[in-house]
NUNU-327934 format. One record per residue (C-alpha): residue in one letter; residue number from 1; x, y, z. Coordinates in pm, 1 decimal, decimal comma. Layout:
<pt type="A" seq="NUM" px="X" py="Y" pz="Z"/>
...
This chain:
<pt type="M" seq="1" px="-956,9" py="-241,5" pz="-2141,5"/>
<pt type="R" seq="2" px="-1197,3" py="-183,1" pz="-1854,2"/>
<pt type="L" seq="3" px="-912,3" py="-188,1" pz="-1600,8"/>
<pt type="V" seq="4" px="-699,9" py="56,8" pz="-1802,3"/>
<pt type="S" seq="5" px="-990,3" py="297,3" pz="-1843,0"/>
<pt type="H" seq="6" px="-1044,6" py="302,9" pz="-1464,5"/>
<pt type="E" seq="7" px="-679,7" py="391,7" pz="-1410,0"/>
<pt type="L" seq="8" px="-695,1" py="682,4" pz="-1653,8"/>
<pt type="L" seq="9" px="-1035,2" py="791,7" pz="-1522,2"/>
<pt type="F" seq="10" px="-892,5" py="804,7" pz="-1169,1"/>
<pt type="D" seq="11" px="-629,0" py="1053,9" pz="-1284,9"/>
<pt type="V" seq="12" px="-876,2" py="1265,0" pz="-1482,5"/>
<pt type="R" seq="13" px="-1118,5" py="1276,6" pz="-1189,5"/>
<pt type="H" seq="14" px="-856,4" py="1373,3" pz="-932,1"/>
<pt type="G" seq="15" px="-611,9" py="1576,2" pz="-1140,0"/>
<pt type="T" seq="16" px="-334,1" py="1329,8" pz="-1057,9"/>
<pt type="D" seq="17" px="-59,1" py="1150,5" pz="-1250,4"/>
<pt type="T" seq="18" px="-58,4" py="787,0" pz="-1141,0"/>
<pt type="S" seq="19" px="-109,6" py="589,9" pz="-1462,9"/>
<pt type="L" seq="20" px="190,2" py="633,0" pz="-1689,5"/>
<pt type="E" seq="21" px="562,8" py="571,7" pz="-1642,6"/>
<pt type="P" seq="22" px="749,6" py="894,2" pz="-1569,4"/>
<pt type="P" seq="23" px="989,5" py="976,8" pz="-1853,8"/>
<pt type="G" seq="24" px="1350,3" py="892,4" pz="-1767,8"/>
<pt type="C" seq="25" px="1266,9" py="739,8" pz="-1427,3"/>
<pt type="A" seq="26" px="1507,6" py="458,0" pz="-1343,3"/>
<pt type="T" seq="27" px="1253,8" py="279,2" pz="-1121,7"/>
<pt type="A" seq="28" px="986,3" py="60,6" pz="-1282,5"/>
<pt type="H" seq="29" px="637,1" py="151,8" pz="-1167,5"/>
<pt type="E" seq="30" px="300,2" py="-16,3" pz="-1198,6"/>
<pt type="G" seq="31" px="14,4" py="120,9" pz="-993,8"/>
<pt type="T" seq="32" px="-265,7" py="-86,9" pz="-845,6"/>
<pt type="N" seq="33" px="-586,4" py="-66,8" pz="-1042,9"/>
<pt type="P" seq="34" px="-869,9" py="109,2" pz="-855,1"/>
<pt type="L" seq="35" px="-1114,9" py="-173,8" pz="-933,2"/>
<pt type="L" seq="36" px="-877,2" py="-440,5" pz="-798,5"/>
<pt type="F" seq="37" px="-814,4" py="-241,7" pz="-481,0"/>
<pt type="A" seq="38" px="-1188,6" py="-199,5" pz="-423,1"/>
<pt type="E" seq="39" px="-1242,1" py="-572,7" pz="-478,9"/>
<pt type="M" seq="40" px="-966,8" py="-660,3" pz="-233,0"/>
<pt type="L" seq="41" px="-1130,2" py="-443,6" pz="34,3"/>
<pt type="R" seq="42" px="-1478,6" py="-581,8" pz="-39,8"/>
<pt type="N" seq="43" px="-1346,2" py="-933,3" pz="18,2"/>
<pt type="A" seq="44" px="-1142,7" py="-847,7" pz="327,1"/>
<pt type="P" seq="45" px="-1294,6" py="-910,0" pz="671,3"/>
<pt type="L" seq="46" px="-1182,8" py="-572,1" pz="805,3"/>
<pt type="T" seq="47" px="-1326,1" py="-226,3" pz="844,8"/>
<pt type="T" seq="48" px="-1131,2" py="79,2" pz="734,5"/>
<pt type="D" seq="49" px="-1269,6" py="330,4" pz="986,0"/>
<pt type="G" seq="50" px="-997,1" py="455,6" pz="1218,9"/>
<pt type="R" seq="51" px="-731,6" py="229,6" pz="1066,0"/>
<pt type="V" seq="52" px="-388,2" py="346,4" pz="954,2"/>
<pt type="F" seq="53" px="-260,7" py="202,3" pz="627,6"/>
<pt type="V" seq="54" px="95,0" py="172,5" pz="492,8"/>
<pt type="D" seq="55" px="184,1" py="105,5" pz="128,5"/>
<pt type="F" seq="56" px="530,8" py="-41,8" pz="80,0"/>
<pt type="G" seq="57" px="654,1" py="56,2" pz="-265,5"/>
<pt type="A" seq="58" px="410,0" py="346,5" pz="-292,0"/>
<pt type="G" seq="59" px="518,3" py="456,3" pz="-638,1"/>
<pt type="K" seq="60" px="313,6" py="756,2" pz="-747,4"/>
<pt type="G" seq="61" px="78,2" py="726,6" pz="-448,4"/>
<pt type="R" seq="62" px="-239,3" py="593,9" pz="-611,7"/>
<pt type="V" seq="63" px="-301,1" py="329,8" pz="-342,5"/>
<pt type="L" seq="64" px="-267,4" py="595,0" pz="-71,2"/>
<pt type="M" seq="65" px="-539,7" py="797,5" pz="-239,0"/>
<pt type="L" seq="66" px="-752,8" py="485,5" pz="-283,2"/>
<pt type="A" seq="67" px="-712,1" py="410,3" pz="88,0"/>
<pt type="A" seq="68" px="-837,9" py="761,8" pz="164,3"/>
<pt type="R" seq="69" px="-1136,1" py="712,6" pz="-68,4"/>
<pt type="H" seq="70" px="-1221,3" py="389,5" pz="112,2"/>
<pt type="G" seq="71" px="-1226,2" py="542,1" pz="460,7"/>
<pt type="F" seq="72" px="-886,4" py="481,0" pz="618,1"/>
<pt type="A" seq="73" px="-798,4" py="744,9" pz="879,8"/>
<pt type="A" seq="74" px="-442,3" py="781,9" pz="750,4"/>
<pt type="A" seq="75" px="-225,2" py="634,5" pz="475,9"/>
<pt type="I" seq="76" px="154,8" py="630,0" pz="469,3"/>
<pt type="G" seq="77" px="358,8" py="549,7" pz="160,3"/>
<pt type="V" seq="78" px="713,2" py="415,4" pz="165,6"/>
<pt type="E" seq="79" px="904,2" py="457,4" pz="-161,1"/>
<pt type="S" seq="80" px="1277,1" py="437,6" pz="-233,6"/>
<pt type="S" seq="81" px="1276,5" py="631,8" pz="-561,7"/>
<pt type="P" seq="82" px="1315,4" py="1008,8" pz="-512,9"/>
<pt type="E" seq="83" px="1150,3" py="1068,8" pz="-853,9"/>
<pt type="L" seq="84" px="843,3" py="865,2" pz="-762,3"/>
<pt type="C" seq="85" px="827,8" py="1024,0" pz="-414,9"/>
<pt type="A" seq="86" px="818,5" py="1370,3" pz="-573,5"/>
<pt type="I" seq="87" px="536,5" py="1264,3" pz="-806,3"/>
<pt type="A" seq="88" px="346,6" py="1097,6" pz="-519,5"/>
<pt type="N" seq="89" px="374,9" py="1409,5" pz="-302,5"/>
<pt type="A" seq="90" px="246,1" py="1627,2" pz="-589,0"/>
<pt type="N" seq="91" px="-43,7" py="1385,5" pz="-644,3"/>
<pt type="I" seq="92" px="-128,1" py="1382,9" pz="-273,4"/>
<pt type="A" seq="93" px="-123,9" py="1763,5" pz="-262,7"/>
<pt type="R" seq="94" px="-378,0" py="1777,7" pz="-547,6"/>
<pt type="F" seq="95" px="-589,5" py="1493,8" pz="-409,9"/>
<pt type="G" seq="96" px="-566,6" py="1588,4" pz="-40,8"/>
<pt type="R" seq="97" px="-763,6" py="1907,2" pz="-81,0"/>
<pt type="R" seq="98" px="-1073,7" py="1691,7" pz="-127,0"/>
<pt type="R" seq="99" px="-1022,4" py="1427,9" pz="144,3"/>
<pt type="P" seq="100" px="-991,2" py="1443,0" pz="525,0"/>
<pt type="C" seq="101" px="-751,2" py="1142,9" pz="538,0"/>
<pt type="A" seq="102" px="-393,1" py="1218,2" pz="645,3"/>
<pt type="L" seq="103" px="-169,5" py="1116,0" pz="353,4"/>
<pt type="S" seq="104" px="210,4" py="1112,0" pz="348,3"/>
<pt type="V" seq="105" px="501,1" py="959,1" pz="156,0"/>
<pt type="T" seq="106" px="839,1" py="876,6" pz="307,4"/>
<pt type="C" seq="107" px="1135,4" py="841,3" pz="72,8"/>
<pt type="A" seq="108" px="1317,0" py="550,2" pz="236,5"/>
<pt type="D" seq="109" px="1437,8" py="195,4" pz="197,9"/>
<pt type="A" seq="110" px="1141,7" py="-21,4" pz="297,7"/>
<pt type="G" seq="111" px="1364,9" py="-270,1" pz="478,0"/>
<pt type="S" seq="112" px="1479,3" py="-8,5" pz="728,1"/>
<pt type="F" seq="113" px="1145,2" py="173,4" pz="766,6"/>
<pt type="A" seq="114" px="1023,2" py="160,7" pz="1128,4"/>
<pt type="V" seq="115" px="654,6" py="68,6" pz="1106,0"/>
<pt type="P" seq="116" px="454,9" py="309,4" pz="1326,1"/>
<pt type="T" seq="117" px="259,6" py="139,1" pz="1603,9"/>
<pt type="S" seq="118" px="-59,0" py="301,3" pz="1471,5"/>
<pt type="V" seq="119" px="-45,4" py="101,3" pz="1146,0"/>
<pt type="T" seq="120" px="-287,5" py="-192,7" pz="1124,6"/>
<pt type="V" seq="121" px="-290,0" py="-262,5" pz="749,1"/>
<pt type="A" seq="122" px="11,7" py="-307,2" pz="519,1"/>
<pt type="Y" seq="123" px="-18,8" py="-316,2" pz="141,0"/>
<pt type="F" seq="124" px="218,7" py="-468,4" pz="-114,1"/>
<pt type="F" seq="125" px="204,2" py="-499,7" pz="-492,8"/>
<pt type="H" seq="126" px="519,7" py="-710,7" pz="-525,6"/>
<pt type="P" seq="127" px="738,0" py="-402,6" pz="-475,9"/>
<pt type="F" seq="128" px="1078,4" py="-563,0" pz="-413,8"/>
<pt type="G" seq="129" px="1280,5" py="-882,3" pz="-379,5"/>
<pt type="A" seq="130" px="1306,4" py="-1146,3" pz="-109,1"/>
<pt type="E" seq="131" px="1581,8" py="-978,4" pz="93,3"/>
<pt type="T" seq="132" px="1392,6" py="-651,5" pz="133,1"/>
<pt type="M" seq="133" px="1063,7" py="-832,9" pz="198,4"/>
<pt type="H" seq="134" px="1229,3" py="-1034,0" pz="475,8"/>
<pt type="A" seq="135" px="1351,5" py="-709,2" pz="636,7"/>
<pt type="V" seq="136" px="1004,0" py="-552,9" pz="604,9"/>
<pt type="V" seq="137" px="842,7" py="-853,9" pz="773,3"/>
<pt type="E" seq="138" px="1095,7" py="-813,5" pz="1056,1"/>
<pt type="R" seq="139" px="1008,1" py="-441,4" pz="1090,2"/>
<pt type="I" seq="140" px="636,5" py="-530,3" pz="1108,3"/>
<pt type="L" seq="141" px="703,5" py="-794,0" pz="1376,5"/>
<pt type="E" seq="142" px="908,9" py="-541,4" pz="1577,0"/>
<pt type="S" seq="143" px="619,7" py="-294,9" pz="1561,3"/>
<pt type="L" seq="144" px="372,3" py="-565,1" pz="1671,0"/>
<pt type="A" seq="145" px="599,3" py="-663,1" pz="1962,5"/>
<pt type="E" seq="146" px="611,5" py="-300,1" pz="2072,5"/>
<pt type="A" seq="147" px="234,1" py="-251,2" pz="2045,3"/>
<pt type="P" seq="148" px="36,3" py="-575,5" pz="2009,8"/>
<pt type="R" seq="149" px="-265,7" py="-531,3" pz="1781,5"/>
<pt type="D" seq="150" px="-460,4" py="-702,9" pz="1505,5"/>
<pt type="F" seq="151" px="-270,6" py="-658,2" pz="1179,5"/>
<pt type="Y" seq="152" px="-362,7" py="-722,7" pz="816,1"/>
<pt type="V" seq="153" px="-151,8" py="-758,9" pz="502,5"/>
<pt type="M" seq="154" px="-308,8" py="-697,8" pz="161,8"/>
<pt type="Y" seq="155" px="-70,1" py="-845,6" pz="-95,6"/>
<pt type="L" seq="156" px="-119,3" py="-827,5" pz="-472,7"/>
<pt type="N" seq="157" px="104,1" py="-1059,6" pz="-678,8"/>
<pt type="P" seq="158" px="210,0" py="-1234,2" pz="-355,1"/>
<pt type="R" seq="159" px="543,3" py="-1394,6" pz="-442,2"/>
<pt type="Y" seq="160" px="665,9" py="-1388,1" pz="-81,6"/>
<pt type="A" seq="161" px="342,9" py="-1450,5" pz="110,4"/>
<pt type="D" seq="162" px="510,5" py="-1752,9" pz="269,3"/>
<pt type="M" seq="163" px="736,3" py="-1515,4" pz="465,5"/>
<pt type="F" seq="164" px="429,0" py="-1379,0" pz="641,7"/>
<pt type="V" seq="165" px="288,9" py="-1727,3" pz="707,6"/>
<pt type="T" seq="166" px="625,3" py="-1832,2" pz="855,9"/>
<pt type="A" seq="167" px="608,9" py="-1520,7" pz="1077,0"/>
<pt type="G" seq="168" px="272,5" py="-1625,4" pz="1223,7"/>
<pt type="F" seq="169" px="23,6" py="-1466,2" pz="983,0"/>
<pt type="D" seq="170" px="-279,5" py="-1664,0" pz="863,5"/>
<pt type="E" seq="171" px="-410,3" py="-1654,2" pz="509,3"/>
<pt type="T" seq="172" px="-756,7" py="-1502,7" pz="551,3"/>
<pt type="G" seq="173" px="-859,3" py="-1469,9" pz="187,8"/>
<pt type="R" seq="174" px="-741,2" py="-1519,3" pz="-168,3"/>
<pt type="W" seq="175" px="-882,5" py="-1390,7" pz="-496,8"/>
<pt type="H" seq="176" px="-740,0" py="-1342,0" pz="-844,5"/>
<pt type="D" seq="177" px="-370,8" py="-1274,2" pz="-781,9"/>
<pt type="A" seq="178" px="-404,1" py="-1134,4" pz="-430,6"/>
<pt type="V" seq="179" px="-399,1" py="-1261,1" pz="-76,2"/>
<pt type="L" seq="180" px="-510,4" py="-1120,1" pz="257,4"/>
<pt type="L" seq="181" px="-310,5" py="-1227,6" pz="560,2"/>
<pt type="S" seq="182" px="-387,6" py="-1147,9" pz="921,4"/>
<pt type="R" seq="183" px="-227,1" py="-1178,6" pz="1259,0"/>
<pt type="P" seq="184" px="-450,4" py="-1132,1" pz="1560,2"/>
<pt type="R" seq="185" px="-328,2" py="-953,5" pz="1869,6"/>
């Protein structure tokens, strides 16, 4: 009950719509709980200042707004559902008036999204299947080859974490049903 109340409170506080399924939307959506996100960051050995964050499977954009609240310089969402992208953009417009963080959502297939070389943290809440995750890992590796840098993956419900380990990432932390992976420069 505590987790659900924090989700609803987030929306009331920020005038957003991130908690409930949109009526008639063909894409299933479950947003990350604000308390779980905060706990993941508390347990992660990384600072948020100046970092650029990408959320694969951004849904209604709650994690982007949470990233802004926790000090990331910019947060990019990647979402394949046009309905969810429209909701996320409306949420960001309402939320963005209060935060200096640059927030954006791209309506695209995650597997073909070119990861900007400024991104240093990727977030996943089990947004898609193995084939798409494999393509996303490849896009991240291409970005790291283009601009070597320290890179972190925050992964809730990590069904395909082994793909990152196989690609040279180390498991840096694990709690509840989440894992933090990192790959140094």
